C-alpha positions in Angstrom: -22.9 -34.2 -63.8 -19.7 -34.7 -61.9 -16.5 -33.0 -62.6 -12.9 -32.6 -61.2 -11.7 -29.5 -59.5 -8.2 -28.0 -60.1 -7.3 -25.0 -57.9 -4.1 -23.1 -58.9 -1.9 -21.5 -56.4 0.4 -19.4 -58.3 3.0 -18.7 -55.5 6.6 -19.9 -55.1 9.5 -19.1 -53.1 11.7 -19.1 -56.3 10.8 -19.6 -59.9 12.7 -22.5 -61.4 14.5 -22.0 -64.7 12.8 -24.7 -66.6 9.2 -24.0 -65.5 6.7 -22.4 -67.9 3.6 -22.7 -65.6 2.3 -19.4 -64.3 3.8 -18.7 -61.0 5.2 -15.7 -59.1 7.1 -15.0 -55.9 5.5 -15.5 -52.7 3.7 -12.2 -51.1 1.9 -12.8 -47.7 -0.4 -9.9 -48.4 -1.3 -11.0 -52.1 -1.6 -14.6 -50.8 -4.1 -13.5 -48.1 -6.2 -11.5 -50.7 -6.2 -14.4 -53.2 -6.8 -17.1 -50.4 -10.1 -15.0 -49.5 -11.2 -14.9 -53.1 -10.6 -18.8 -53.7 -12.6 -19.4 -50.5 -15.5 -17.3 -51.8 -15.2 -18.7 -55.3 -15.2 -22.6 -54.3 -18.3 -22.2 -52.5 -20.3 -21.2 -55.5 -19.6 -24.4 -57.4 -22.9 -26.2 -57.7 -21.5 -29.3 -59.6 -20.6 -32.6 -57.8 -17.1 -32.9 -57.5 -15.3 -36.2 -57.5 -11.7 -35.4 -57.6 -9.7 -32.3 -56.3 -6.3 -31.2 -57.4 -4.5 -28.3 -55.7 -1.6 -27.5 -57.8 0.8 -24.4 -58.7 3.2 -22.9 -58.2 3.6 -24.3 -54.6 0.3 -24.7 -52.6 2.1 -25.3 -49.5 4.1 -22.0 -49.8 1.0 -20.9 -47.9 1.2 -20.6 -44.2 -0.8 -22.7 -42.1 -3.5 -20.2 -41.5 -4.1 -19.5 -45.1 -3.9 -23.1 -46.2 -6.5 -23.9 -43.5 -8.8 -21.2 -44.6 -8.8 -22.6 -48.2 -9.3 -26.1 -47.0 -12.2 -25.0 -44.7 -14.0 -23.6 -48.0 -13.4 -27.0 -49.6 -14.3 -29.0 -46.6 -17.7 -30.5 -47.7 -16.3 -31.5 -51.1 -13.2 -32.9 -49.6 -15.5 -35.2 -47.6 -17.2 -36.7 -50.6 -14.4 -36.4 -53.3 -12.7 -39.7 -53.7 -9.3 -38.3 -54.6 -7.9 -35.1 -53.3 -4.3 -34.1 -54.2 -2.0 -31.4 -53.3 1.2 -30.7 -54.8 4.3 -29.9 -52.5 7.8 -29.0 -52.5 10.0 -30.8 -49.8 11.2 -27.4 -48.3 7.6 -26.2 -48.1 6.0 -29.1 -46.3 6.4 -29.9 -42.4 4.7 -31.8 -39.7 2.1 -29.2 -39.0 0.9 -28.8 -42.7 1.0 -32.6 -43.2 -1.2 -33.2 -40.2 -3.5 -30.2 -41.3 -3.9 -31.7 -44.8 -4.8 -35.1 -43.4 -7.4 -33.5 -41.1 -9.2 -32.2 -44.2 -9.0 -35.2 -46.1 -6.2 -34.5 -48.5 -5.5 -38.2 -49.2 -2.9 -37.9 -52.1 0.3 -35.8 -51.9 2.7 -35.1 -55.1 6.1 -34.2 -54.0 8.2 -32.1 -56.4 11.4 -34.1 -55.6 12.9 -33.6 -59.1 16.3 -35.4 -58.2 18.0 -37.5 -55.6 21.3 -35.8 -56.4 22.4 -32.3 -54.8 24.1 -31.3 -57.8 21.3 -32.0 -60.2 19.0 -30.1 -57.8 21.4 -27.1 -58.0 21.3 -27.2 -61.7 17.6 -27.3 -61.9 17.5 -24.3 -59.6 15.8 -26.3 -56.7 16.0 -24.9 -53.2 15.9 -28.3 -51.5 18.6 -30.9 -51.0 18.3 -34.6 -51.6 18.1 -35.4 -48.0 15.1 -33.0 -47.7 13.4 -34.7 -50.6 13.7 -38.1 -48.9 12.6 -36.7 -45.6 9.3 -35.2 -47.3 8.3 -38.7 -48.4 9.1 -40.4 -45.1 7.3 -37.6 -43.2 4.3 -37.9 -45.6 4.2 -41.5 -44.8 4.5 -41.0 -41.1 1.7 -38.4 -40.8 -0.8 -40.5 -42.6 -0.4 -40.5 -46.4 -0.7 -43.9 -48.2 -0.9 -42.4 -51.5 2.5 -40.6 -52.3 3.6 -39.5 -55.7 7.1 -38.0 -56.7 8.3 -36.0 -59.7 11.6 -36.7 -61.3 13.3 -34.9 -64.0 15.9 -36.6 -66.3 17.9 -35.7 -69.4 19.7 -32.6 -68.3 22.9 -31.8 -70.2 25.8 -34.1 -69.5 23.6 -36.5 -67.5 24.8 -40.2 -68.1 22.4 -43.1 -68.3 24.1 -45.0 -65.6 23.7 -42.1 -63.3 19.9 -41.9 -64.2 19.5 -45.6 -63.7 21.0 -45.2 -60.2 18.8 -42.4 -59.3 15.6 -44.2 -60.4 16.8 -47.3 -58.4 16.8 -45.0 -55.3 13.5 -43.7 -56.0 11.6 -47.0 -55.9 13.1 -47.9 -52.6 11.3 -45.1 -51.1 7.6 -45.8 -49.8 5.9 -44.2 -52.8 3.0 -45.5 -54.8 3.2 -43.3 -58.0 6.3 -41.9 -59.9 6.0 -39.2 -62.7 9.4 -39.0 -64.8 9.7 -36.1 -67.0 12.5 -35.5 -69.6 13.8 -31.8 -69.3 12.0 -29.9 -71.9 13.2 -26.4 -72.4 10.4 -24.2 -73.3 10.2 -20.8 -74.9 10.2 -17.9 -72.3 12.1 -19.9 -69.6 15.7 -19.4 -68.7 16.6 -23.0 -69.8 15.4 -22.4 -73.5 19.1 -21.9 -74.6 20.0 -25.4 -73.4 18.1 -27.0 -76.3 21.2 -27.5 -78.3 23.2 -29.2 -75.7 20.6 -31.8 -74.5 21.5 -35.2 -75.9 18.3 -36.6 -77.3 19.8 -40.1 -77.8 20.8 -40.7 -74.2 17.3 -39.1 -73.0 15.6 -41.8 -75.3 17.6 -44.7 -73.7 16.6 -43.1 -70.3 12.9 -43.2 -71.3 13.2 -46.7 -72.5 14.9 -47.6 -69.3 11.8 -46.1 -67.2 9.6 -48.3 -69.3 11.4 -51.5 -68.5 12.7 -50.9 -65.1 9.6 -49.3 -63.3 7.1 -52.1 -64.4 9.7 -54.6 -63.1 9.4 -53.0 -59.8 5.6 -52.9 -59.6 5.1 -49.4 -61.1 2.7 -49.9 -64.0 3.1 -47.6 -66.9 -0.3 -46.0 -67.6 0.6 -42.8 -69.4 3.6 -41.4 -71.3 5.3 -40.0 -68.2 3.4 -41.7 -65.4 3.9 -45.0 -63.5 2.0 -46.3 -60.4 1.3 -49.3 -58.2 -1.8 -51.0 -59.3 -4.9 -49.0 -58.1 -2.8 -45.7 -57.5 -3.2 -44.1 -61.0 -4.1 -40.3 -60.6 -7.7 -40.4 -61.2 -7.8 -36.5 -61.7 -5.2 -36.5 -64.4 -7.0 -39.5 -66.2 -9.9 -37.1 -66.7 -7.9 -35.0 -68.9 -6.8 -37.8 -71.0 -10.5 -39.3 -71.4 -12.0 -35.9 -72.1 -13.9 -35.8 -69.1 -15.4 -32.6 -67.3 -13.2 -30.5 -64.9 -13.3 -26.8 -63.5 -10.3 -24.9 -63.0 -9.9 -22.1 -60.5 -7.3 -19.5 -60.4 -5.2 -17.5 -62.7 -4.1 -19.6 -65.9 -6.2 -22.5 -64.8 -8.4 -24.3 -67.5 -11.9 -25.5 -67.3 -13.6 -28.1 -69.7 -17.3 -28.3 -69.3 -19.7 -29.7 -71.8 -17.1 -29.6 -74.4 -16.3 -25.9 -73.8 -12.8 -25.1 -73.0 -12.3 -21.9 -70.6 -9.0 -20.4 -69.9 -8.5 -17.8 -67.2 -6.3 -14.8 -67.4 -2.6 -15.8 -66.5 -2.1 -13.1 -63.9 -3.2 -13.2 -60.3 -3.8 -9.4 -59.8 -6.0 -9.2 -62.8 -7.9 -12.4 -61.9 -8.5 -10.8 -58.4 -9.6 -7.6 -59.9 -12.1 -9.2 -62.4 -13.5 -11.6 -59.7 -14.0 -8.7 -57.3 -15.7 -6.5 -60.1 -18.0 -9.5 -61.1 -16.5 -9.7 -64.5 -15.5 -12.7 -66.3 -12.1 -14.2 -65.3 -11.8 -15.9 -68.6 -9.2 -14.8 -71.2 -10.4 -17.3 -73.9 -13.4 -19.5 -74.3 -13.4 -22.1 -77.0 -16.5 -24.1 -77.8 -15.3 -27.4 -79.5 -17.4 -28.8 -82.3 -18.2 -32.5 -82.0 -15.4 -33.4 -84.4 -12.8 -31.2 -83.0 -13.7 -32.8 -79.6 -13.4 -36.2 -81.2 -9.8 -35.4 -82.5 -8.6 -33.7 -79.4 -9.7 -36.7 -77.4 -7.9 -39.3 -79.8 -4.7 -37.0 -79.5 -5.0 -37.1 -75.6 -6.2 -40.7 -75.0 -3.3 -42.1 -77.5 -0.9 -41.0 -74.7 -2.2 -43.8 -72.3 -0.8 -47.3 -72.5 -4.5 -48.5 -72.7 -4.7 -46.7 -76.1 -7.9 -46.1 -77.9 -10.7 -48.7 -78.0 -12.9 -47.9 -80.8 -16.1 -48.9 -79.2 -15.3 -46.6 -76.2 -14.4 -43.8 -78.7 -17.7 -44.2 -80.5 -19.7 -44.0 -77.1 -17.8 -41.1 -76.0 -17.8 -39.1 -79.2 -20.7 -40.3 -81.4 -18.0 -40.8 -84.3 -16.5 -43.8 -85.5 -12.5 -43.6 -85.0 -12.0 -43.7 -88.7 -14.7 -41.0 -89.3 -12.0 -38.6 -87.9 -8.9 -40.4 -88.7 -7.1 -41.7 -91.8 -6.8 -45.6 -92.1 -3.9 -44.6 -94.2 -2.1 -42.6 -91.3 -2.7 -45.5 -88.9 -1.5 -48.1 -91.2 1.6 -45.7 -91.8 2.3 -45.5 -88.1 1.7 -49.3 -87.7 4.3 -50.0 -90.6 6.9 -47.5 -88.8 6.4 -49.7 -85.8 4.9 -46.9 -83.7 1.3 -48.2 -83.2 -0.1 -51.5 -82.5 -3.5 -52.9 -83.3 -5.8 -54.4 -80.8 -7.8 -57.4 -82.2 -10.5 -59.7 -80.9 -11.5 -62.7 -83.0 -9.5 -61.3 -86.1 -11.2 -57.8 -85.8 -9.5 -54.6 -85.1 -10.9 -53.1 -81.8 -8.6 -50.4 -81.0 -5.0 -49.0 -81.4 -2.2 -48.3 -78.9 1.3 -46.9 -79.0 4.1 -49.4 -79.1 7.3 -49.0 -77.0 8.9 -47.2 -80.0 5.7 -45.2 -80.4 6.1 -43.8 -76.9 9.4 -42.2 -78.1 7.5 -40.4 -80.8 4.3 -39.9 -78.9 4.0 -36.2 -79.7 4.3 -36.8 -83.3 1.7 -39.5 -83.4 -0.6 -37.4 -81.1 -0.3 -34.1 -83.0 -1.2 -36.1 -86.2 -4.6 -37.0 -84.8 -5.5 -33.3 -84.3 
């Protein structure tokens, strides 16, 4: 069996007002203790790992000595794994860290750029400038990264379509191979939740349609709702999530999915360390998926990709015919609404996929499958 490995670094210099991922303010003593525990834990993994993703939080908020300690513990896996990603923020990455990451075979870097406009960055609560964001990209390239991804946010209050178009045009001129574009979602328990009423959904939809048209014209193929890449630079680790493959999650709030069992860790770093040190389970919740539940969840995830759901692939993966778990009436209804397309071969239906309009209503379609 092979699996992906996700490692959560829950520390940030500052919590962004839109972020609902588990993170806390950086503390050197806490980070040191946590890194020691992570280094122990990863050495106990006896599964073959084929992708590693170090996320957060901000992994590169760790100083060089702690970052190297973690990478050393992963050394053997980093040598044999095909894709090794780390998330960074522009203000948290410098020459020394970039050189260190490449030395340990981190071969993919995901930069939390979020915007190329200083005013927008300020609104989003980011602590870097547009100049620093661009510099992070060029430095990553300079110090050996040939697989660079950037994250961008659009659809903030009062943002115009023309402003977003110009921003995206600037982004594709950078030496990057992957672009993730996320509309601003104001989740409960975030400072931005109160902004839901002032976001213009119509303009946000036009921005998304522009992404779908403009990025492929510039070589960035649309392969999942929010993700675009040059050919061959899709994020292999994230594809595991959308294809129902196995992955191991380490750290507070991290999720594992092994043999159709989902394990969610406690979302508290101190509690996580206490349990690990006491040889207790770090899991907060364990859910063993029945075959039918797995099939439904897989359908809900896979439909988010531009590839869609191939019926033969689905049967081989789940043991179910697609229409064993999904109503033909619902599929026909979505098709008639212009949300789904049908893949055919020699007049026979072989799969389904989201239409351009369907991507605008992806969550509605996806949730119906579950």
